[in-house]
N, C-alpha and C positions, 0 to 999 in steps of 0.2 A: 251422462257424463262421458268425457272423451277418454278417461283412463280405462285400462283393460278390466274385464269383469273380475278376474282374480284379485286385482288391486282394490276394487270397490268392496269386495267381500272382506279382504284383509283389513281395510280401513274401518269398516263397520264393526267387526269383532274387536279390533284394537280399542276403538272408542268405548265400546261396552265394557271392556275390561278396565280401562282407566277411570271410567265414571263410577265403577263399583257395581254396575248392573250385573256383570259377570264376576262373581267373587272368586277368590283363590280356591282351587280345588274343585270348581264346578266342571262337570263333564260336558263336552260339546257333542252334538250329534255326529254320528258316523258320516264320513264323507259322502257315501252313496245316498244316505237319507237326506242330508242337507242339499245335495245337488238336485234331488227330486223335488224338494220343497221350493227351491229357488228357480227351478226350471232351467238349470245350466248343466254342462257336462260335469262328470265326476272329476276329471282332470283339473278343471278350473278350481274346484274346491280344494283338491289336493295341493295345488300350487299356493293357494292362500294359506292353508294350514302349514305348509313347509316354510313359508316366509315367517309366520308367527313363531314356529318352533325354532327357527334359526336365530330369531331376535330375542328369544327367551320368554315370550308371552305365554306360550303353551308348552306342555310337556307330554310326552307319549309314554304310556305305561303298557308294557307287553301283556297282551291278552285282556286288557281292561278298556283301552280306548285313549282318547285325547282329552286332556284336562287343562284348565287355567293354571298356570304355574303358581307355586307357593310363594316364590320370591320374584317379584317383577323387576324388569330392567330399571325402571325409574327409581326404585328404592336404592339402587347402587349409584345411579347417575346424579341424583339430587343430594345436596347436603343441607343439613339443618341450618336455618337462618342464624346469623350471629349479630347480636345487638352491639352496635358501636357506641361507646360512651363519649359523650360530648365533652370537649375540653374548653374551659374558659380562656386559657392562655395558649401560648405556642407549645406544640408538642416537641419533646426532645428527640433528636435523631437517633435511630437505632444503632446499637453497637454492632457494626457489620462484621467484626472479627476477621478483617482482611488478612491475607498472607503478607509476608514481608514484601513480596513483589507488588501486590495490590496497594500496599501502603506507600511504597516508593512512587508509584504512578499517580496516586491520589494527591501527592504534594503539588503536582503541576497539571491536575486534571483539566482545569479551565483552559489553559493554553493548548494542551494537546487536542481537546475537542474543537477549539476555535480554529486551530491550524488545519484540521482535517474536515472542515465543513465543505459541502458541495455548494460553492457560491458562483455567481456569474463571473465570467472572465473579463476583467477590466485592466487597462494599463495601470501600473507597470508590473503586473504579477510576474514573478521570475520562474524559470525552470519549465516553461510551457512551450510545447512544440507548435508550429504553425499547422494546426489541425486541418484548416480549410485547404491546405496545399498538399495534404497526404493523398496518395493514389488509392482511394477507397475502392475504385473499380477493379484494380488489380487484386487488392486484398480480398474482395468479395468473390472473384473468380477462383482464387486459390482456395478459399474456404469451401466453396461449393465442390471443387475437385477433391478436396480432402474427404468430404462426406461421402463422395461416390467411390473413391478408390481405397480408402483405409479398410483393412480387414476387419470384419465385424468383431472378432475377438479382442480388438484394440479398445472396444467401447466398454469393457469392464473396468475394474480398478487398474490404474497404471503404475508405472515405476515411481517410487517416491522421489528419486533423484531427477526424474524428468524423462520425457519422450526421447529415446536414444538418438534418433536422427537429428533432433534439435540440438542435443548436446554435441553431436559430431559437427554440425554446421557452425555452432558457436565457437567450438575449439579451433576450427579452421579459420573462421573470421577473426578471432582475437589474435591468432598467430600472425595473420597478414596485416591487420590494422593496428595492433597494439604491441606486437612482439611478445605476447603472452605465451609462455612455454607450458603447455598442459596437454593431457590426453582427454578424450571425451569423458572418461570415468571420473575425472577430477571436477567436472562441471556439474554443479547442483542447480537445478532450475528453481527459482524463487518467485514469489508474488511481488517482485519489486525490491528495491534496495532496503526499504525499511524492514522487510521480512528477513533479509540477510543479516542486518544489524541484530535483530532479535535472536536469530539462531546463534550467532557468534557470542552474544552476551550470555545466553543460557548454557552454552557448551563450554566456553573457555573462561568465563568470569564468575566470581562469587563475591559475597559481601566483603568489603574493604580491600578488594584487589585493586592495586594501583594501575591506572591507565593514563598515559600521556595523551592529551588531545590538543589540537591547534586552538589558539585563541586569537580571533574568534573562531567558532566551530559550528558546523551544521547541527541544528537543534535536534533533528530526528535521531542522529547517531548518539548524540550526547544523552538524550532521554532513554534510549534503548539500553545503554550501558549503566546509567544510573538506576534504572528500574530493577536491576539484579543486585543492587547494593554496591557497585564498584565505586572506588574513590577516584574521581577524575582530577587530574593535575594539569591545569591550563599552561600551555607553553607558547611563548611569543612567536609570531610569524613576521619575518622581515622580507626584503626584496628577493631573497633566495629561498624563501619558504620556511618550513619547520626548522627551528633552531635547536639542534641536538645538544650543543654545549650548554644552552640555557636550561634544557630539560634535565641534564645530568646534575646541574647545580641545585635543582629543586628536589630531585629524588633519583636514587639509583636502583630502586626496587620495582620499577614498572614491569608488569607482566605483558603489557600490550601497548601499542601506540596506534592511534587513528590519524590518518593523513589523507589529504586530497592533493597529491603532488603535481598532477598535470595542470590543474586549474583550481587553486585553493579557494574553498568556499568560506566566506563570500568575497575575500579581497581580490582574487583573480591572479595572484602571482604564481609562477611556476617554480617548483623546487629544482635547484641546480643539480647537475649530475654529481658533483662532489658531495653535496648534502645527501643525495640518494645512496651513494656508495657508503658513506659514513653510517647512515641509519641501518643499512643491511649488515654492516660489520658489527654494529652494536647488538642487533637482534641475534646474530649468529653466536656471539660470545655470551650473551646474557640468557640465551634460550628463550627469548620472548617473541611475541607475535607482532607482525605489522599488518594492520588492516588498511588496504589501499582502496579508497573510494574513487573510482574512475568515471565519474558521473556524466561528463560531457566532453571528453577528450577528443572525440571525432571532429568537433567543430573548431577547427583551427584555420585561421584566415591568412596566415603568412608563415611560410616555412613548414618543416615537418616537426611533429611533436617528438619529445624525448621518449625513449622506450619506457614501458611501464616498469614499475618497481619489481613486479612479479617476474618480468622477463630478465631482470638483472640478478634475481635471487638464485643462489646456487645451493642453499642449505634448507630449502623448504620452510621458510619462516613467514611468507607473505600469503594473506588471504585476500583475493582480488574480487571486488564487487563491481558488477556492470548492470546497467539498467536499459530497457528499451522504451521507457516512458518518455525520455527526452528526444529520442530519434523517431519514434513512431507516434504513439498517443498514450497518455497516462492510464486511460481506462483499460488498456490491454492487461495491465498488472502482471507483467512478466519481466524477470531479470535473471541474472546468473551470479553464482558465487563459485569461484575457483579456489579449491582448497588443496593444501599439500596432500600427497598420497596417503600419509599415515593418518589423516583425518577424514578420509572419504567415508569409511564405514560408520563412524559415530555421527557425522553430519547427515548421512542418508537415513540412519535410524531415527534421529530426532526429527528430520523432515517428515518421516512417515507418521510420527505422532503429532506433528504440527501442521495439520491440513492435508495430510496424505500426499496429494500431488496437485499440480495446476491443471486447468482445463485442457483436455487432450486436443480438441479441434484448434484452439488458439495456438498451442505448441506446434502442431503439425503445420498450420498455416505459416507461422513465423519461420519454421525450418525451410519451407519452400521459398518464402520471401527472401531469405538470406542466400540459400543455395543457388537460386536462379538469378542472383545479381540485382534484385530489386532494391534491397537495402542500400547497397553501395551507390546505386544510381540516385536514390532518394537523398542520401547524405550529401552527394555532390551538388545536387540542386539546392538543398537547404543551406549549404555553405554560402553559395552565391546570394541567396535571398536574405539570409541573416546578416551577412556583411553589409548589404544595402540598407537594411533596416537599422543597423547600428549607426551607419553614417548619417541617416536621417535624424536619429535621436540626438547625435552629437551636434548636428547643424542646428536643429531646433532649440537645443539647450543653449547654444551660443547666442541665439536671437532673443530668447525670452528669460533665460535664467542667469545671464551674465552678472557676476557680482554676488549671486545668491548660491549657486551650485556649480562646483567644478567637476566637469565630466570629461574624461579622457578616453581615447580610443584603446581598445583591447584587441590583441591578436587572436583571441580564442573565447569560447564560451557563449552563454545565452543571456548574460546580464552585464551591466556596467555599474560601477560605484560612483555616485554623485557625492562629492565631499562638500559639506556645509561650512559656513564660516565658524570660527572657533567658538563663539558664544551662542550658537544655535543648537538646541537639543534635537537630535534626530528623531527620538520617539515622539516628541511633541509635533514635529512636522508630519510624521507618518499618520498620527491620529487626525491632524487637521486635514491632511490630503484626502482621507476617507470621506470627509464631509463634502468634498468637491468631486466625488466619484472616481478618485484615483487611489490605487492600492500600491503602496510602496512599503518595503520592510526596512526597519532601522538596523544598521550594522550593530548597534549596541545590544539589540535583542538576541544576538548570537554570541555576545561577548561575556566572559566571566568577570572581567574587570572594567573599570571606567576607561573609555577610549579618549585619547588626546583630542580627537576631532570626530564630530558626528558625521555619519554618512548614510545615504539611502541606496538600497539595492534596486536597480532599475532594469526589469526584464523587458526585452524588446522583441523577442523572436516570434511571439504569437500575435503581433499587432501590425496592421498595414499602415501605410503612410498617413492616411487621414486620422486613424486612431492615435498614432504617435503624436502628430501635430496638436490634436485636441488635448491629449493627455498632458503634454508639456505646458500648454497654456493654463490648464486647470491646476497643475502642480505649482506654477508660478504664483497663482493666487494664494495657495496654501503656505508658501514660504514668504513670510512677512519680513519686514526689516528686522535686523538683529535685536533691536530694543523691544520688539513686540513678541518675540519667541521665548 
């Protein structure tokens, strides 16, 4: 045999014990005697005995010698067989006794799992970066450098709020790019926007708490707040964004409002400055919170974006959510949550219990990527690329979807809305499109109420010219004449 001699002796004795040849309590020969009998060194036998002692097959008795153990390891590792009764009919599901949180999630478990599947990327999935155009060579070099230069004590457990140099670089970046007014201490590193929604829901909401949300509304935020039992109150969105006057007519007891002011999801409108100031004034007087989801504001193709709500806030009522999934790549799973100063400690404590902290190397690499200017350069390149791809989509839609889908140019974002004819159901078209290899989301799937007109969310940023042209042709096949939908 190629295995060491001590291992061969160990295996032989173990087999004899398990087969019953060496019964419990049997004394084994002294190591010196067995070594002589086998013609090996005494140390070889001692090594075999030590292994068997360590695993519980043997036990040593002072002054008496080495014996087969009374209780063998297999007696503890093996469990008695359980006979399963056959059922003629269907078995009833177990009573899982879920918590309120679990029960709330289970109400939409199918949709949650479906939305979070790892599926092939096909036109026109929205919210996806052009991964093929990301500078992975630069990212790899920065990652390698971080491994080499980071102090070894950094590789223990990290700070729950995140790697401090990353929080510094994000605070500086947000100040420059989004007029966000914060210190590094106010920046909490998250595993993406969905993680931020979950933290906010757990800390600031409870059962029956009233929350204003845009209608239509991003499903991920909606589900995170509903999962803690909050009562969501849908508020109409018009060309100026979230309508505060309409919200006040529905309820004056909202503890929180969730908005996407820079590029409303999914409709794409921008909240006007007057509406932003009105909302901040309401939050200050009511002592309520504003959750600002700033998911793709960097991607503006004409003019400068309005300052973030957080940058206009003077009373510490805004919680600002940012993500790097849209600018870099989704698998990075890094985002940020900027909280008012008096919420820093509680959010840090809950973050410590909710996953401890994000991966250190990814955080350190991202910090270098931002600080050394790579992120800003990449965003500038992507603005040009995405604007070109948007123009291709609009041009192709005019050729192949005229009279079926109305697609208009947008000055920002990663998707367009294609409006269907009045008598065509968007969810039916979305379902049919999947059969043609095209993935589009129905606007109605994000709405609380019936929409006056059906629409499709068309992501374009992750797809090249050839993919967009082919996708539009396939979508045209899915959109039948109004009488057939």
